[in-house]
Steps between C-alpha positions, in 0.01 A plus 500: 500500500278795402312685772120546494557853371726384225250228386212754503698757299592231242133401471400866448754524219381177336142618524598817324665301218185289463288815459729615225434174317129498536426870459789639285317808361379629837822423682708662223284816525545506881877453474523775237291721727739431788793593278344826403407581857879487580596677186274792589728568793797571278364827346319569829828510692656706221224761525519521873885518512572721192194723490403483869139417412256366760512121526131457431516731200805317368330165539192625306719637219698174479184287492345714228829488304532121515133426433503744207803330349351155542172602342685677218726204423258211530198701373691545170664162488216280375365760247850558362565124471168451314529803274874458411449124471237553234731727306784249524272210383378705205862572403579127522243409236772475237404428142729387218435814300752783485851557359664351810329169470532474115878480552470214751480131418143364523579261788633792718184703430289199593699448820452861600129493426455183708696651789306819486158327502609278795632809684174691431295207631716478810482870555119504472489217753714695745284813456196294576663378821601850603140620450366195682727556801428872515227470774732303732786739421291809579365342819857422608605864449204624703590264784862608486408870519265444792766290680762767435274773643398309810779255594706748705202583715419125539863415597512782756185367667598129503865521569440519871296182473775285345567333829169311465669290229755345738491303824559699819863375537598627157293813452783750524721292266216449250411873491860599452528248211197639322611864549852423371365310201270789409784757540725290273212471249471882506878531427459256208205693348678835538802350328277381218363853468858609411548212252165554334561876470820442306327247272206731438728788418706291261203364308313839482807700398618244245151479346484881473850518336404216262179673394271237632150633584381497863847527653354639835243219514766235431734647763228519765376141418850367519551675832180351655539148353864488608384443858451141370872421512654401165165415347345850508705629206379206294134605567594853388654354186162413347369856443862610427534260208145560378538872498850484352385286214177692439681834491834421334457158349786247522738768609279593794467135594879452502548818700234389750674164546836672551354734767322220682800265495741781613273612785444137609866409501597818686236403765593133522875540510552846648219698665307238688798288621691814610209673679319195648811297602630810668176578677417139602854381565421197279725393210363603160515148362274372783256780419510416128435123549221538767305729270506243218411215741196682633405609148486139395302400807244780516517699173502876495413537869791273575745749361338771716527287815834330439710752700247566772475124554880475500504773771235308694702172480827663609337676795307183587819298509681764712209531742353150541743249363855616571444562878363142539802358317735692722338338805609162362 
């Protein structure tokens, strides 16, 4: 039977999941901010250890670096989608005139025209939705940046108050559980930093070699969005395919698809399983499945929270459930 501390901890967790359901935009922004607050420590530690910089100065440089990258990537994302989308839609307005279409049977020309008109209508509808969601998107980015800049200070102030969440008989156990879970979460995020760096470099370098415009932007965007496990590369695919088609036509579109698929497959089957299963001591297949389950349950934020929630559940079992089972 669960102890009072175990029941309370489970209720806290369920309450958190309910918040995700009823306020997905805000909770996603807060979670992303938490991610970035941990990621900032990676270059911060590097600057301190390799260049012997002051810790405060290193933290400031790291924060400026991450905030600058986020603003650069997402500040350009919507304008690029809209601008390149318009170019693509204009190119898709195919007519039956021209030497190419004169050599085609009439029914094939008609089929291509119908498909193009439908695709154009769908594309315009998508662009309208992108523009309509821009205010929420921008607000989420602002919340994420504020969270990233302040969360470390908040955690340092409240970490000594964690004992309040548990009954007196289980305070030490509860505090140890929370601290271990947060440490494991840090290990996970730092592992994802390595995975995302590989993906970003692959996308950026491949785009540059292929002659697709905006290779730096595409690499940076792929790096940032890849912190959404497995799904982030798909988000980055939208501007990649739009830019590829707008700059190099069908050839650019095919090259963009090849780059995205290659980067995605390398992440799914090699980078993420190797890095995360090694760091978390969890089999890669379990990681793979839990991400898709949470994605189906909670959408994009579910893929962000899948592994942290798995870490929580494993630590919860080892702290509150397994000891009670041993007593029996």
